[in-house]
N, C-alpha and C positions, 0 to 999 in steps of 0.2 A: 475654561474649556480644557479638556484633557488633550495632551499632545498625542501623536500617533502611537508611540511606544506604550504610554500608559493606557490609552484606549484598548490597544491590542492586548495588553497584559490583563486588563480587567475583563475583557471578553473571554479570554482563555480560562481564567479563573472561574468565571460564571459557568462556562460550558462544562468544565471539569466537575464543578460542584453538582450541576444538574445530572450528569451522567452517574456519579457516585451515588447520589441520592436515589436515582431511578433503579440502579442495580441492587442497591441495598434493600429497597422495599419490594422487589420482585421475588417470589418464592417459588421453588420447584413444585411439580405436580405432587401435592401431599397425599393424595388418595392412592397413588401408585398405579392408576389406571393408564392404559395405553395412550400415548400422545401421538397425534398426527404430525409427523415431521414436516409436512408441507404447509401446515398452518403457522409455523414458527417464523419469527423475524430475528435477525442477528445484528448486533451492534459490535463494531470492532474498533479498537484503539491501537494505533501504531505509533511507536516512538523509536526513532533511529538517531544515534549520536556517535561521533568518533570518540568522544570521552570514554565510552564503554570499552574501547580498545586501547585507551591510553594516549591518544593523539588529539590535536585540535587544528585540523586544517582540511582542505579539500571539501568534500561533501560533509559538512560539520553537524547538520541537524535536519531531521525531517519529522513532521507530525502530521497525522492524518486520522480522521474519524469517519467511519463509513456505517451506513445503515443498509441492510439488505432485506427486502420485502419477503413476505410469505410467497408461496407458489401462487402465481397470478392465473394459472390456467383455469381452475374452477371458479375463480371469483373475478374473471376479467371484467365482466359487465358492471361489477360493483365498484371498480376503481374509478375514482373521480378524475376522468380526463375528458377534454372536449371530444366530440364525435370524431373530428378529424384525426385526433391523437391516436385513438384506437386503430383507425384504418391505416395510419402511417406505420405504427408499430407492427401490425400484422403483416405488412408488406416487406419488412426488413429481412435481408437474406440471412441464412445460417442459424438464426436464433429462433425460428418458429417451427421446428419439427413437431408434428402431432404427437401428443402422448408424453412430452417431456416436461420436466419442471422448469418453469419460467419465473425468473425473478428480476426485479429492478433494484439497483443500488444507487444511493446518493452519497457523495463524499465531499468533504472539505479538508484542506491541508495546506501546509506551508513548508517549503524546503529552502535551505540557505547553503551557500558555498563561499569559501574564503580561501586566500592564499596561505602559505605556510607561516609567514611572519606577520603576526597581527599587530606588532608594535610599530610597523612602518606606516606613515601616512601618505607616502608618495605612491604613484602607480608603479607596480612591479612588473616589468614587461615580460620577464620569463617565468611567471607564475600565473595561475588561473585568475580570472576576474573575480571581484566580489560580485555576487549575484544572489537574488532571492526571488521566489515566486510564491504567490498566494493564489489558490485555485479552487474551483468546484468541479465535480464531474458526475455524469449520469451514465450508469452502465446497464446493459441489457444482457441477461444471462439465460442460456438454455442448456439443460444438462440432463444426463441419465447416469446410471452407475458406471459407465465406461468412458463418457465424454463430456466436456464442458466447453462451450463456446461463449465468448464475451465480446460484445461490441460496446466500446466506451468512448464517450465524448467529453473532452476536458476544455474548460474555459478558465483563463486566469490572467494574471498580471505580473510581469517581471519589472524590476526597477524600484526606485525609492518608495513608490506607493504600494508595494508588497509589504512594507513595514518590517522586512527582515532585519534591517539595521537596528531599528528600535528594540525588537524583540531579543536579538542577540546581546545588544548593549545592556538591556535590563537584566538579562539572565547573568551575564558575566559580573555585573555590579552586584547582584544578589549573592552570588557565590564567591565574591571577592577574588577574581582572577583577572587575567590580562585583558585590558579594554582594547576591543578591535578598533583601530584608528583609520583604516583605509577605505571605509564605506563611501566616502565622497567619490571614489573612482568606480563605483559599481556600474553595472549595465543599466542604461536609462529605461524609463518607462516604455513598455510595449505590451499591448494586449496580445495573448497567445491563444490559439485554438488548435486542438489536436484530435485526431480520430485514431483509435487503436482497435485492432481485432486480434484475438488470440484463441487458439484451440489447445485444450489439454486432453490427454488421454490417461486413463488409469488402468494399469496392467496388473494382472495377478489377483486383483481384488474380487472375491466371490460376490455373486449377486446379492446374497443375504449375509451380511457381516457376522462373524462368529466371535465369541468372547475368547480371550487368551492371546497367546503369542501369534503374531502374523506380520506380513510385510506387503508393501506395494511399491510400485514405481509409477511416476507421474511425469511423462515427457510433455513438452509444450513448444508451440511454434507461433510466432506472432509478427505483426507488422504495424508500424506507426507512421502517420503522415501529418505534418503540420509545422508551423514555424518554431515550436519549441523543441520538438524532437522528430526526425524522420530517420527510419531505419527498420531493421528486422532483428528478431531474437530467436534463439533456439537453445533449448536446454532440457533438463530433467531433474526430478527430485526423487530420492529413494528414502522410504521410511521403514523402520523396524521397531516394534515394541509390543507392549501389553495393552490390549483393548484399544487398537487403532481407531481414531475418529473416522467416521464415514463421510469424508469431504475430499476436497482436491488439494489438500496440502497447505502449507504456510509459505507465503511469498513476501518479498520486500515491498516497500512503498513504491508502487508504480501502477499504471493502468493494468487491470486484469489480476489485481492482487486479492480481490474480495472472494476468497475461496474457502472460508472457514464455516460457512453455513452447513449444518448437518443435512444429508441427503436422504437418509433412511432411518426408520425406527429402530434399527439395530445399533445405532450409534451410541456409545457409552453415556452420552449426555442425556439419554432418555431413561437410563437405568438407575437403580438405587443400591445403596450399600457398596460392596467391593466391585460390582459390576459397573458402577457409575464412576469408577476411577480409571485412569489410564496414563501411561507414560510411554513416550517413544522418542527415538533419536532420528534425525533426518540429515541427509547429505544432499547437496544440490550444486548444480553448475548452470549458469545462464550466459551464453555468449551473445553479444550484440554486434551487428554490423551497422555502423553509425554514418549516416549521410549528413545529418545536421544535429547539432546540440547547441542551443542558444547560450547555455551556460559556459561554453568554450568558445563558440564562434562569434559571440557578441550579438549586438542588435542586428535585426534584419534590414531595416530601412534607414539606419544612420550609422555613423561611425562610432565605434566603442572599442574598448580593450578587448583583445582576443588572443588566443594561442593556437598552435597547430595541433589539432586534435588527432588522436590515433583512430584509424578507421575500424579497429576491432578491439573490444573490451570484453573481459570475461569476469563474472562474479563467481567466486567459490564460497560456498555456504555450509556451515556445520551447526547444528543446533539440537535443542531438546524441547519437546512439548509435553504439557501435562493437561490431563482432563480432570476436572473436579466438578461434578454435578453439571450445571449448565455452562460452566466456564471452560474455556481452552486458553491456556497461557503458554507462550513460546518465547524462547530466547535463541538468537542466532548470531554467530560470529561470521563476519563477511570480509573476505579478502578480494579487493578489486584491483585488477591490473591497471597499468598506467593508462590514463585517459588522454594525455597530451605529451608531446615529444620532449618538452622541457621538464616534465615532472621527474623529481629526483627518485622517488620510490613509490611502490604500490600503496593504495588506500586500504585502511583497515577501520572498521567500525562495528558497533553492536546494534542489534535490532530486537525490540521487545513488542510482542503482539499479544493483546488481551481481547478475547471476543466472548460474547454472552448471548445466548439464545433464549428467547422468551415468547 
C-alpha cells in the first residue's frame, strides 16, 4: 500500500498529466467565427512558492486547480442539480442580479507553512508553527462589465492528514535540498469550514473592450468567517498594457481568486493573429484585518503551537500577464508584511497562474 506522501505525489502527477493532455488536444476556433463568451469554461492552475523569491520559510508553497463553468443563466435548467439545489441557489443574496453572467467554480488545493529553520526538529516557540491544509471549495459568481460578486464556501483539513508533510518531504528529496525535520510539531488534525464574500469593481474599462493600449483599475472588498480564517480585506489592482484581457484581474491563491474567465467577446482570447496576443503589467495591494488565522493561532479546540499574530497584514504585488490565444499566463512577485510579532522580516514569494478557456 502506498504511504500518504507517495499516494499524494502519484495523485498530483496523474492530475497534472490529465490537465496537460486536455489542454493539448483542445484547439481554438479554427473557423474564425464569433465565439459566445458565455458558453466558455475556464481551467486555472495556481502555483505559489517562496523559492521563486529566493527563500524557503513562512508560506512556503501553495497549489490550486480551479474550474469555472460557462454562464449558467441561459442553461440553468440543464444543470444537473436536485430541485432543492436550484431553489437554494436562486435565493442566495448578492449573486442573483437579473441579466448578469452567473458562474459556478470548483477548486481543490493545498497550502503549507513552515518556520525559517527547517533543520531543527524541536518546537521553535518564537517562529510560526508547521501547518498544512488540503481543501476544496465551491464558488458562486455573478458579474457584469463593471462589478463581480463572489460567494465561496471552503471545506478542508489541517494537520497531519492534509499530507503537507509528505508532499514537502518528497519534493525536497527530489530536488536534493534541506529536509524539513520539524513536521512532528505541526498543528493537529482539524476540519475547517469557511464562508467568504467579496465584491470587485472595474473602473475605466469601456463597455466594449478595444484593441490596443489601455488600462483599468479593480478595487475589491471582502469578508471571511470560519475557523480557518476570520477577517476582512480591502485592496485594488491596476493594469496597463496591450490588448488587456476582459476579466477581473489576476489574484493570489485565496477565496475569490477565480477571476480569469473572459467576460466579453472583445477579449483577445477570442481573436486571431496579432489581436489574439496581449501583454500587461499589474500592480496591486491587498490589506487584511485578521481576527483569526489558524496557521498562526493554532488549533481551535485543542492546545497547539501558536504565535502572536499581527492584526493587520498587507500584500504588495507586482506582475506581468501574457495572453496567447486561449491562454492567459501571469507571474507575480509578492511582498507580505510581517504576520506575527516574532517574525524577523517580511515574507516574499512568487506566484504563477495559467488559465485556459475552452
